[in-house]
C-alpha positions in Angstrom: -21.3 10.5 -10.6 -17.6 10.1 -9.6 -17.3 13.0 -7.1 -20.5 12.0 -5.4 -19.3 8.3 -5.3 -16.0 9.4 -3.8 -17.7 11.4 -1.1 -20.1 8.5 -0.3 -17.3 6.0 0.0 -15.1 8.3 2.1 -17.8 9.7 4.4 -20.3 6.7 4.7 -18.8 3.4 3.6 -15.3 3.8 5.0 -16.5 4.9 8.5 -18.9 1.9 8.7 -16.0 -0.6 8.0 -13.7 1.4 10.3 -16.3 1.2 13.1 -16.6 -2.6 12.6 -12.8 -2.9 12.7 -12.6 -1.0 16.0 -15.5 -3.0 17.5 -13.3 -6.1 17.5 -10.9 -4.4 19.9 -10.9 -3.2 23.5 -9.8 0.3 22.2 -9.7 3.4 24.4 -9.4 5.8 21.4 -5.7 6.5 22.0 -3.0 4.9 19.8 -3.4 1.9 17.6 -6.0 -0.8 18.4 -4.0 -3.8 19.6 -6.2 -5.5 22.3 -8.2 -7.8 20.1 -11.3 -9.2 21.7 -13.2 -10.6 18.7 -17.0 -10.6 19.0 -16.9 -10.1 22.8 -18.1 -6.6 22.6 -21.2 -7.7 20.6 -21.9 -10.5 23.1 -21.5 -8.2 26.1 -23.9 -5.6 24.6 -26.7 -8.2 24.3 -26.3 -9.2 27.9 -26.3 -5.7 29.3 -29.6 -4.8 30.9 -29.1 -1.1 30.1 -28.9 -1.8 26.4 -32.1 -3.8 26.6 -33.7 -0.8 28.4 -32.5 1.4 25.5 -34.1 -1.0 23.0 -37.3 -1.0 25.0 -37.3 2.8 25.1 -36.8 2.9 21.3 -39.8 0.7 20.8 -41.7 3.0 23.2 -41.0 6.0 21.1 -41.7 4.2 17.9 -45.1 2.9 19.1 -46.4 6.1 20.5 -45.1 8.1 17.5 -47.0 5.9 15.1 -50.1 5.8 17.4 -50.2 9.5 18.5 -47.7 11.8 16.8 -48.4 10.9 13.2 -52.2 10.8 13.5 -52.1 14.2 15.2 -49.9 15.6 12.4 -52.4 14.2 9.8 -55.4 15.7 11.5 -53.7 19.1 11.8 -52.6 18.9 8.2 -56.2 18.3 7.1 -57.5 21.2 9.2 -55.0 23.8 8.2 -55.0 22.6 4.6 -58.7 23.5 4.2 -60.4 26.9 4.2 -59.8 27.3 8.0 -59.7 30.9 9.2 -56.2 31.9 10.1 -54.7 28.7 8.5 -51.5 30.5 7.5 -51.0 31.6 11.1 -51.6 28.0 12.4 -49.2 26.5 9.8 -46.5 28.8 11.0 -47.1 28.1 14.7 -47.3 24.4 14.2 -44.1 24.2 12.1 -42.1 26.6 14.3 -41.0 24.0 16.8 -39.3 21.9 14.1 -37.3 25.0 13.0 -35.8 25.4 16.5 -32.6 23.4 17.2 -32.9 20.4 19.3 -30.7 21.9 22.0 -33.0 25.0 22.3 -36.0 22.7 22.4 -34.5 20.5 25.1 -33.6 23.5 27.3 -37.1 25.0 26.9 -38.7 21.7 28.1 -36.2 21.5 31.0 -37.6 24.8 32.2 -41.2 23.6 31.7 -40.5 20.4 33.6 -38.7 22.1 36.5 -39.9 20.4 39.7 -40.0 23.8 41.5 -43.5 25.3 40.9 -42.0 28.7 41.1 -39.7 28.0 38.1 -41.5 25.3 36.1 -44.7 26.3 34.2 -46.2 22.8 34.2 -45.9 22.3 37.9 -47.0 25.9 38.5 -50.3 25.1 36.7 -50.6 21.7 38.3 -50.5 23.1 41.9 -53.3 25.4 41.1 -55.6 22.4 40.6 -57.5 21.0 43.6 -55.3 18.4 45.1 -52.5 19.0 42.6 -48.9 18.9 43.6 -45.6 19.3 41.8 -44.2 16.3 40.1 -40.5 15.4 39.3 -41.3 14.7 35.6 -37.8 14.0 34.6 -36.7 12.5 37.9 -39.2 9.7 38.1 -38.5 6.4 36.3 -42.2 6.1 35.6 -42.8 9.5 34.1 -39.5 10.3 32.4 -40.2 8.6 29.1 -43.7 10.0 28.7 -42.3 13.4 29.5 -39.6 13.0 26.9 -42.0 11.8 24.3 -44.2 14.9 24.8 -41.2 17.0 24.1 -40.3 14.9 21.0 -43.9 15.1 19.7 -43.9 18.9 20.2 -40.6 19.1 18.3 -41.4 16.9 15.3 -45.1 16.8 14.6 -44.8 20.0 12.6 -42.4 18.3 10.2 -44.8 15.4 9.5 -47.7 17.9 9.2 -45.7 19.6 6.4 -45.2 16.3 4.7 -49.0 15.6 4.8 -49.8 19.1 3.6 -47.5 18.5 0.6 -49.3 15.2 -0.1 -52.8 16.9 0.2 -51.8 19.6 -2.2 -51.0 16.9 -4.8 -54.5 15.4 -4.6 -56.7 16.8 -7.4 -59.6 18.7 -5.9 -61.9 17.2 -8.6 -61.8 13.8 -6.8 -63.3 15.2 -3.6 -65.8 17.3 -5.6 -67.0 14.3 -7.5 -67.4 12.3 -4.3 -69.5 15.1 -2.8 -71.7 15.1 -5.9 -72.2 11.4 -5.4 -73.4 12.1 -1.8 -70.2 11.3 0.2 -69.9 13.2 3.5 -66.7 14.7 4.9 -65.7 11.6 6.8 -66.4 9.3 3.9 -64.4 11.6 1.6 -61.5 11.5 4.0 -61.4 7.7 4.7 -62.2 6.5 1.1 -60.5 9.2 -1.0 -58.0 11.4 0.9 -56.4 8.7 3.1 -55.8 6.2 0.3 -54.4 8.9 -2.0 -52.0 9.9 0.8 -50.6 6.4 1.0 -47.1 7.2 -0.4 -46.8 10.2 1.9 -47.9 8.2 5.0 -45.4 5.5 4.2 -42.6 8.0 3.9 -43.7 9.7 7.2 -43.8 6.3 9.0 -40.3 5.4 7.6 -38.7 8.7 8.7 -40.4 8.5 12.1 -39.2 5.0 12.9 -35.6 5.8 11.8 -35.6 9.0 13.8 -37.0 7.3 16.9 -34.2 4.6 16.7 -31.5 7.3 16.5 -32.9 9.8 18.9 -30.1 11.4 20.9 -29.7 15.2 21.4 -33.0 16.0 23.0 -32.8 13.0 25.3 -29.2 13.5 26.3 -29.7 17.2 27.2 -32.9 16.6 29.1 -32.0 13.5 31.1 -28.6 12.1 30.0 -30.4 8.7 30.0 -31.5 8.9 33.6 -32.8 8.5 36.2 -31.2 5.1 36.7 -30.9 4.6 32.9 -34.8 4.8 32.6 -34.6 7.1 29.5 -31.6 5.5 27.9 -31.7 5.2 24.1 -29.3 3.3 21.8 -27.7 6.6 20.8 -27.2 7.9 24.3 -25.9 4.4 25.3 -23.4 4.5 22.4 -22.3 8.1 23.3 -21.9 7.2 27.0 -19.5 4.4 26.3 -17.7 5.9 23.3 -17.2 9.5 24.4 -17.8 9.6 28.1 -16.1 6.4 29.3 -13.7 6.3 26.3 -14.5 2.7 25.5 -14.6 3.4 21.8 -14.3 -0.3 20.8 -17.5 -1.1 22.8 -19.2 2.1 21.5 -18.3 1.1 17.9 -20.1 -2.2 18.4 -23.2 -0.4 19.6 -23.0 1.8 16.5 -22.9 -1.4 14.3 -25.9 -2.7 16.1 -27.8 0.6 15.4 -26.7 0.5 11.8 -27.9 -3.1 11.4 -31.2 -2.5 13.0 -31.9 0.6 10.8 -30.7 -1.3 7.7 -32.8 -4.3 8.3 -35.9 -2.2 9.1 -35.3 -0.2 5.9 -35.0 -3.2 3.7 -38.0 -5.0 5.2 -40.2 -1.9 5.2 -39.4 -1.0 1.6 -40.2 -4.6 0.6 -43.5 -4.7 2.5 -44.7 -1.2 1.3 -43.8 -1.5 -2.3 -47.1 -0.9 -4.0 -48.4 1.2 -6.9 -49.4 4.8 -6.2 -53.1 5.5 -6.5 -52.3 8.8 -8.2 -50.4 7.2 -11.1 -52.0 8.0 -14.3 -54.4 10.7 -13.0 
């Protein structure tokens, strides 16, 4: 355990304490940190409207991920996990977006959202509809977050689908067969047998989805850089803007500490609330 413990302390614990130390200074990243400001950075963050927008956008991504992305992944997992013709092909197609790097995915969606109908596929299809006209999907403060969420859903739903497929494969087929013998239909079998037995997998999927939504950076930064007018800002892009674009590393470190605390508190509370016995134990 000692080598793993050394790596954990050096690469995880030490950077956390170092970030907290720098967050107490007005540090530009050059030379030693000498301009001590105490907790001013933490206070200024909470009064910054842009940071509050970033928090709101994080809640937006979490809400719609739990309401749309995960149910979609579950439905697709159930469909391709059964005797669906061409299920191997569909599994590959649905999982392929997750294999792509976030940079490539962001560039692809930039092309799709291009406001010029001659260059952007979505607007090219939109203008073909009666009364349809091109939309600045990433340039409108009202449409930028839904547009970003569509790209995020396309990128990550295959990962959650794979989690659900793994959970479905661990459910004994005899349970569904016994339910059918007792007269249960497909929907009853799903809601009263399959769904409860997927409880641990669903809890894991929700946990990973929330943490991923809180830390979302690469795809948002490449597509919008937090714009327009900070409408698509997330906590990660906010931290990067101050830490590595404006070189206010003390302020950026304070943002990182806030992100760490939010993720840590959520993890502790979520693990406490969802700690329950697995239905499959003893089967």
